[in-house]
N, C-alpha and C positions, 0 to 999 in steps of 0.2 A: 256499770261505770259509764261516765259521760265522756267518751272519747271524742277528741277533736280530730276531724279528718282534713280540714283545710284552714289555712290562715293566710291573710293577705295584708301587707302593710299599706296604710293609706297616708295621707298628709298629717302633719302636726301630732305625731306620736299616737295615732289611732290605728287600730287593726280591726279587721273583720274576721270573726271565727265562725266556722261551721262545725257543728257536732254531728256525730254519726246518725242521729235520728232526724236530721234535717234542720234542727233549730239553728238559726244564724243571728248574730248580733255584732254590734260594734263595741269595741272596748277602747276607752281613752286610757292609755298607759301612764300619762303624766302624773296622776296622783300617787302612783306607785314608785316614782323615781325620787328617792330620798337619800341619796348618797351611796357609798360603797360601790358594789358592782353595778347597781342600777343606774348610777350616774353616767356610765358610759353609753347608755341608751339615748343620751342627748345627741350623740353623733348619728346623723341620718344614715350614713353608710353602714354602721353596725345595726341600727334599729331595723333597717330594711332586710336584714338577714334572719329575721324571725322565721321559725320553722316548726312543724309538728314533730315532737320527739317520739322516741320508741315507747313511751308510756301513755301516749294519747294526749299529752299536754303540749304546751308551746314553750320554746326556749330560744335563746340567742347564743351565739358562739362563746360569749364571755361567761356563760353559766347561769345567767339570770333566767328564771323560768316561772311558769304558772301551772298549778295543778288543774286538770280538767274539771274535777268535782267542785273546786273553789270557784272557777270561772262560771260554771253552769249556774251555781247558786247566786253568784254576784250579778250575772247578766240576765237571768230569767225574767225579772220585771221589765226589762228593756229590749224586747225583740225588735228586729228590723221591720 
């Protein structure tokens, strides 16, 4: 499994994620904000509350989340 061990919010709805094997990349979350619960991530106060969840993925207090396996596959071509 591709567990995330650290996530840091940056500016403009971008985060940095670090996986357990050391792979680190930036993720622009903007393309994933398309209404519903994701719309609330436009609030910087909520967006900055991103955290690593108990499954090794990342999530926000409103329930929006990303699976670590999806993120690894999505980010692999774009390492820092």
